[in-house]
C-alpha positions in Angstrom: -13.1 75.4 -16.6 -13.0 72.1 -18.5 -14.7 69.1 -17.0 -12.3 66.8 -15.1 -14.1 63.7 -16.2 -17.6 63.0 -17.6 -17.6 59.5 -16.2 -19.5 60.0 -13.0 -19.6 56.3 -12.1 -15.8 56.0 -12.4 -15.4 59.2 -10.4 -17.7 58.0 -7.7 -16.0 54.6 -7.4 -12.7 56.5 -6.9 -14.2 58.8 -4.3 -15.8 56.0 -2.3 -12.3 54.3 -2.1 -10.6 57.5 -0.9 -10.4 57.2 2.9 -9.2 60.8 3.4 -12.1 62.1 1.3 -14.6 60.0 3.3 -13.1 61.3 6.5 -13.5 64.9 5.3 -17.1 64.4 4.2 -18.1 62.7 7.4 -18.4 66.1 9.1 -21.2 67.4 6.8 -24.2 66.1 8.8 -23.0 67.5 12.1 -21.6 70.7 10.5 -23.4 72.7 7.8 -26.5 70.6 8.0 -27.0 71.0 11.8 -26.1 74.7 11.6 -28.8 75.4 9.0 -31.4 73.6 11.0 -30.5 75.6 14.1 -30.7 78.9 12.1 -34.0 77.9 10.6 -35.5 77.2 14.0 -34.4 80.6 15.3 -36.3 82.4 12.6 -40.1 81.8 12.9 -40.8 83.4 9.5 -38.2 81.3 7.7 -40.7 79.4 5.5 -42.6 82.6 4.6 -39.3 84.2 3.8 -38.5 81.3 1.4 -41.8 82.0 -0.4 -40.9 85.7 -0.6 -37.4 84.9 -1.9 -38.8 82.6 -4.6 -41.3 85.3 -5.7 -38.5 87.9 -5.9 -36.4 85.6 -8.1 -39.4 84.7 -10.3 -40.2 88.4 -10.8 -36.5 89.1 -11.7 -36.5 86.3 -14.3 -39.8 87.5 -15.8 -38.4 91.0 -16.3 -34.7 90.3 -16.5 -34.0 92.5 -19.6 -35.5 95.5 -17.9 -33.5 95.1 -14.7 -30.3 94.4 -16.5 -30.7 97.7 -18.5 -31.5 99.5 -15.3 -28.4 98.0 -13.6 -26.2 99.0 -16.5 -27.5 102.6 -16.5 -26.8 102.9 -12.7 -23.3 101.5 -13.0 -22.5 103.9 -15.7 -24.0 106.8 -13.7 -21.7 105.9 -10.8 -18.6 106.0 -13.1 -18.3 102.3 -13.8 -18.3 100.3 -17.0 -20.4 97.3 -18.0 -19.3 94.7 -20.5 -21.7 92.2 -22.0 -20.2 88.7 -22.6 -22.3 86.1 -24.5 -19.8 83.3 -24.1 -17.1 82.2 -21.7 -14.5 83.2 -24.3 -16.0 86.7 -24.6 -15.8 87.2 -20.8 -12.1 86.0 -20.6 -11.1 88.2 -23.5 -12.8 91.3 -22.1 -11.2 90.8 -18.6 -7.7 90.2 -20.2 -8.1 93.3 -22.3 -9.0 95.4 -19.2 -6.0 94.0 -17.3 -3.6 94.7 -20.2 -4.9 98.2 -20.7 -4.0 98.9 -17.0 -0.5 97.3 -17.5 -1.4 94.8 -14.8 1.1 92.1 -13.7 -0.6 90.7 -10.7 -4.3 89.9 -10.1 -5.9 89.0 -6.8 -9.2 87.2 -6.8 -12.1 86.6 -4.5 -14.0 83.3 -4.7 -16.1 83.2 -7.8 -17.8 80.1 -9.3 -18.5 82.0 -12.5 -14.7 82.5 -12.9 -14.3 78.7 -12.6 -17.1 78.2 -15.1 -15.2 80.3 -17.8 -11.7 79.1 -16.9 -10.5 82.6 -16.1 -7.4 81.8 -14.2 -5.9 79.7 -16.9 -6.7 82.3 -19.5 -5.0 85.1 -17.6 -2.0 83.0 -16.6 -1.5 82.0 -20.3 -1.1 85.7 -21.0 1.6 86.1 -18.4 -0.3 87.5 -15.5 0.1 86.2 -11.9 -3.3 85.2 -10.5 -3.7 84.7 -6.8 -6.8 83.3 -5.1 -7.3 85.0 -1.8 -10.2 83.0 -0.3 -8.4 80.5 2.0 -10.1 77.4 0.5 -9.4 78.6 -3.0 -5.8 79.5 -2.1 -5.3 76.0 -0.8 -6.7 74.5 -4.0 -4.6 76.7 -6.1 -1.5 75.4 -4.4 -2.8 71.8 -5.0 -3.8 72.6 -8.6 -7.3 71.4 -7.9 -10.8 72.7 -8.6 -13.4 73.5 -5.9 -15.5 70.6 -4.7 -18.2 72.8 -3.1 -19.9 76.1 -3.9 -19.3 77.7 -0.5 -16.6 75.5 1.0 -14.3 74.8 -1.9 -11.8 72.7 0.1 -14.3 70.7 2.1 -12.9 67.5 0.6 -9.5 68.0 2.4 -8.4 67.2 5.9 -6.1 69.3 8.0 -3.1 67.1 7.6 -3.2 67.5 3.8 -3.3 71.3 4.1 -0.4 71.3 6.6 1.7 69.2 4.2 0.9 71.5 1.3 1.8 74.6 3.2 5.1 73.1 4.4 5.9 72.1 0.8 4.9 75.4 -0.8 5.9 78.1 1.7 9.6 77.5 1.6 10.4 81.1 2.6 8.8 80.8 6.0 10.6 79.3 9.1 10.8 75.5 9.1 10.0 75.2 12.8 6.6 77.0 12.8 3.6 75.2 14.3 0.8 74.3 12.0 -1.3 71.9 14.2 -4.2 74.2 14.8 -6.6 75.8 12.2 -5.7 79.3 13.5 -2.1 78.6 12.7 -2.9 77.5 9.2 -4.9 80.7 8.7 -2.1 82.8 10.0 0.3 81.0 7.7 -1.8 81.8 4.6 -2.2 85.4 5.8 1.5 86.0 5.9 1.8 84.9 2.2 -1.4 86.8 1.0 -0.7 90.1 2.8 2.0 91.1 0.3 -0.1 89.9 -2.6 -2.9 92.2 -1.6 -0.6 95.1 -1.4 1.1 94.3 -4.7 -2.0 93.6 -6.8 -2.8 95.8 -9.8 -6.2 94.3 -10.4 -8.8 92.8 -8.0 -11.5 90.4 -9.4 -14.5 89.4 -7.4 -17.7 87.6 -8.2 -21.1 88.9 -7.0 -23.8 87.3 -5.0 -26.3 89.9 -6.2 -26.4 92.9 -8.5 -28.8 95.6 -7.5 -30.6 97.3 -10.4 -31.8 100.2 -8.2 -28.3 101.4 -7.3 -25.9 99.7 -9.7 -24.2 98.0 -6.7 -22.7 94.5 -6.5 -22.7 92.5 -3.3 -20.2 89.9 -2.1 -20.5 87.9 1.1 -17.4 86.4 2.8 -16.3 85.3 6.3 -12.6 86.2 5.8 -12.6 89.8 4.6 -10.4 88.8 1.6 -13.1 90.1 -0.7 -12.9 93.6 0.8 -9.1 93.7 0.4 -9.4 92.3 -3.2 -11.7 95.0 -4.4 -10.5 98.0 -2.4 -6.7 97.9 -2.5 -5.9 97.5 -6.2 -6.4 100.4 -8.6 -8.8 98.5 -10.7 -11.8 96.3 -9.6 -13.5 93.9 -12.0 -16.8 92.2 -11.1 -17.7 89.0 -13.0 -21.3 87.8 -12.6 -23.9 85.9 -14.5 -26.9 87.9 -15.8 -29.3 86.0 -13.5 -27.7 87.6 -10.4 -29.6 90.9 -10.8 -32.3 91.8 -8.2 -34.6 94.9 -8.3 -33.9 96.8 -5.1 -31.9 96.9 -1.9 -34.8 95.6 0.1 -35.1 92.6 -2.2 -31.3 91.9 -1.8 -31.7 92.2 2.0 -34.4 89.5 2.0 -32.3 87.2 -0.1 -29.3 87.8 2.1 -31.2 86.6 5.1 -31.9 83.4 3.3 -28.5 83.0 1.9 -26.4 83.0 5.1 -28.8 80.8 7.0 -29.1 78.2 4.2 -25.3 78.2 3.5 -23.5 78.2 6.8 -26.3 78.6 9.5 -25.3 82.2 10.2 -27.8 85.0 10.5 -25.4 87.0 8.3 -22.0 86.4 7.0 -19.1 88.2 8.7 -18.6 90.5 5.8 -21.4 91.6 3.5 -19.9 94.2 1.2 -21.6 96.6 -1.3 -19.6 98.1 -4.1 -20.9 101.0 -6.3 -18.6 102.3 -8.9 -15.0 103.5 -8.5 -13.7 105.6 -5.7 -15.2 109.1 -5.4 -13.3 112.3 -4.6 -14.1 112.1 -0.9 -13.7 108.3 -0.4 -10.7 107.3 1.7 -10.0 104.2 -0.4 -11.2 102.1 -3.3 -10.4 101.4 -6.9 -9.8 104.1 -9.5 -11.7 102.1 -12.1 -14.7 99.8 -11.8 -15.7 97.2 -14.5 -18.6 94.7 -14.5 -18.6 91.7 -16.8 -22.1 90.3 -17.3 -22.0 86.8 -18.5 -24.7 85.0 -20.4 -23.1 81.7 -21.4 -26.3 79.9 -22.2 -28.5 81.5 -19.5 -30.7 83.4 -22.0 -31.6 80.1 -23.7 -32.2 78.5 -20.3 -34.5 81.4 -19.4 -36.9 80.5 -22.2 -36.8 76.8 -21.5 -38.6 74.3 -19.2 -35.5 74.5 -16.9 -35.7 78.3 -16.1 -36.5 77.6 -12.4 -32.9 76.5 -11.9 -31.9 80.2 -12.5 -33.5 81.1 -9.1 -30.5 79.5 -7.4 -28.6 81.8 -5.1 -25.6 79.5 -4.7 -26.0 78.6 -1.0 -25.0 75.0 -1.3 -27.7 73.7 0.9 -28.8 71.1 -1.6 -25.4 69.4 -1.7 -25.0 69.6 2.0 -28.2 67.6 2.5 -27.7 65.3 -0.5 -26.8 61.6 0.4 -25.1 61.2 -3.0 -22.9 64.3 -2.5 -22.2 63.3 1.1 -20.9 60.0 -0.2 -18.7 61.0 -3.1 -18.0 64.8 -2.8 -18.0 67.4 -5.5 -15.2 66.4 -7.8 -17.1 63.2 -8.8 -19.6 65.5 -10.7 -16.8 66.4 -13.1 -17.6 70.1 -13.6 -18.0 73.4 -11.8 -21.4 72.9 -10.1 -21.7 69.7 -8.0 -24.6 68.2 -6.1 -28.3 68.4 -7.1 -27.9 72.0 -8.5 -25.1 70.7 -10.7 -27.2 67.8 -11.9 -30.0 70.3 -12.9 -27.7 73.1 -14.3 -24.7 71.4 -15.8 -26.5 69.6 -18.7 -27.9 73.0 -19.8 -24.5 74.6 -19.8 -22.2 71.9 -21.2 -24.7 69.6 -22.8 -26.7 66.4 -22.0 -24.1 64.1 -23.5 -21.4 65.5 -21.2 -23.4 65.9 -18.0 -26.7 64.0 -18.5 -25.4 61.2 -16.2 -25.5 63.6 -13.3 -29.3 63.5 -13.2 -29.0 59.8 -12.5 -26.8 60.5 -9.4 -29.9 61.0 -7.2 -32.1 58.9 -5.0 -34.9 61.4 -5.5 -35.3 61.5 -1.7 -36.3 65.2 -2.2 -34.1 66.6 0.6 -32.5 69.1 -1.9 -35.9 70.6 -2.7 -37.0 70.6 0.9 -34.0 72.8 2.0 -33.6 75.0 -1.1 -34.3 78.6 0.0 -35.6 79.3 -3.5 -37.8 76.2 -3.6 -36.3 75.0 -6.9 -38.0 71.7 -7.8 -34.6 69.9 -8.3 -36.0 66.3 -8.5 -38.4 67.4 -11.2 -35.7 69.0 -13.2 -33.4 66.0 -12.8 -36.2 63.7 -13.9 -36.7 65.7 -17.0 -33.0 65.6 -17.8 -33.2 61.8 -17.5 -36.0 61.8 -20.0 -34.1 63.9 -22.4 -31.0 61.7 -22.1 -33.2 58.7 -22.9 -34.9 60.4 -25.8 -31.4 61.4 -27.2 -30.2 57.8 -27.0 -27.5 58.7 -24.6 -28.7 56.3 -21.8 -26.5 53.2 -21.5 -27.8 50.4 -23.8 -28.5 48.0 -20.9 -30.6 50.6 -19.1 -32.6 51.3 -22.3 -33.3 47.6 -22.8 -34.3 47.2 -19.1 -36.7 50.2 -19.4 -38.2 49.0 -22.6 -38.7 45.5 -21.1 -40.4 46.9 -18.1 -42.6 49.2 -20.2 -43.7 46.3 -22.4 -44.8 44.3 -19.4 -46.4 47.3 -17.7 -48.7 47.8 -20.7 -50.5 44.7 -19.6 -51.5 45.2 -15.9 -52.7 41.7 -15.2 -49.4 40.2 -16.6 -47.4 42.8 -14.7 -49.2 42.0 -11.4 -48.6 38.2 -11.8 -45.0 38.7 -12.8 -44.3 41.0 -9.9 -45.9 38.6 -7.4 -43.8 35.8 -8.9 -40.6 37.9 -8.6 -41.4 38.8 -4.9 -41.8 35.1 -4.0 -38.6 34.1 -5.9 -36.5 36.8 -4.2 -37.9 35.8 -0.8 -37.1 32.2 -1.4 -33.7 33.1 -2.8 -32.7 35.1 0.2 -33.4 32.2 2.5 -33.3 32.6 6.3 -30.9 35.5 6.0 -33.6 37.6 4.4 -31.1 39.6 2.3 -28.7 39.3 -0.6 -24.9 40.0 -0.6 -24.9 39.8 -4.4 -27.4 40.0 -7.2 -27.0 40.3 -11.0 -27.2 44.0 -12.0 -27.2 45.1 -8.3 -23.5 45.1 -7.5 -23.4 48.8 -7.1 -25.7 48.3 -4.1 -24.4 45.0 -2.7 -20.7 46.1 -2.9 -21.4 48.3 0.2 -24.5 46.9 1.9 -26.9 43.9 1.9 -30.0 44.1 -0.3 -33.0 43.1 1.8 -35.4 40.7 0.1 -39.1 41.6 0.0 -40.9 40.1 2.9 -44.6 40.9 2.4 -47.0 41.3 -0.4 -46.5 43.6 -3.5 -47.5 47.2 -3.5 -50.4 46.5 -5.8 -51.7 43.7 -3.5 -51.5 45.9 -0.4 -53.2 48.7 -2.2 -56.0 46.4 -3.4 -56.5 45.1 0.2 -56.7 48.6 1.6 -59.1 49.7 -1.0 -61.3 46.7 -0.4 -61.2 47.3 3.4 -62.1 51.0 2.9 -65.0 50.1 0.6 -66.4 47.6 3.2 -66.1 50.3 5.9 -68.0 52.8 3.7 -70.7 50.3 2.9 -71.1 49.4 6.5 -71.4 53.1 7.5 -74.0 53.8 4.8 -76.2 50.7 5.5 -79.4 51.8 7.4 
């Protein structure tokens, strides 16, 4: 998938002015956020499980080569085929070749962020194949010719009226007088269209939440069952997954699944958790005749050996973006590429370059909520801070920002001058704000004052307060120690 736009600031301004988008995003705090909190509270060992999950992922990354080799051997033993893809182009080429060798005309797909990353749909459609997204959210986006705005809820940026209008426009073959006022009616509408697609598909393509080295199995989690139909009805099943998805054993996968569902949607387990191991065997009632796995690198090997390797622990639950105040304000499309929110700010610069995605690391208040809810305890603020440093070192930071930072640094080198200047600025701002105590406009602060007042400082500076408290603590200690 190509970035929609690298200009996050422009994208964010457009998103903030989109009333329908703001209406759609308003449900996040009372939806996925509240559901995760409730699921966490119902599991006393949740925090210990997070530590265990982090340790599993670290162990996998430390021995990734061994577990990938073991996984390949087990897939082959089960009758499947593994294809190694170093780049997005390699992955698309391999998948198209498999489809053409099977004489495929129609492909059904389960939800897969990796397929978005490599631009798979466009590649297959350019070769003349019909590609149908079967996840409801992804199907809606395919109708609209849009990309996902969330990792687990791709159409979260839409309201119901938009979906209804799209269905009435697109589904011309269905009765004109059908009711589409309730969510269940919209689901039934999509089901009528997709049912025939499932039955007609030659190839089914799914992603994988985890790959199990012990058994050669792939795992997908869904709440609609579309993934099961996608991989069991066609004659050929293709799994596309990044190399960091491998885990050692079934027990390890089970522990991570307990974290995934609770962190993503607040469920103890998703409605469908499906394990696939090779093609259909002689005594199996259904399943594909052929089973292929595409293992995608696309920069992850380089990332593994870098200071950003912790980002590879991600299990794609979406909790970081659900809790992020920036994502809650602008949605996923503002981030301009496949992975939005804090995880996108930490991952995208590694995959598509700092020049293209470095600005995303600045789309953060550093409140730390993303790290506090991440089931893998990824230090997202630390990684974003490092990307900021690299952007600055590369000279990609806007000129005005670089001048401001250099100016601040030059003053900060002289503590006494810095303290006097900060005291002077505090008094000036306090006087400038007058009785109102806040600014509706300030130079270089329009991004803040356009949507809210900027309170003026009312007390002493941080350094003054710190000095006072240190002095008071010293006096208390001296008084205690005096005989």
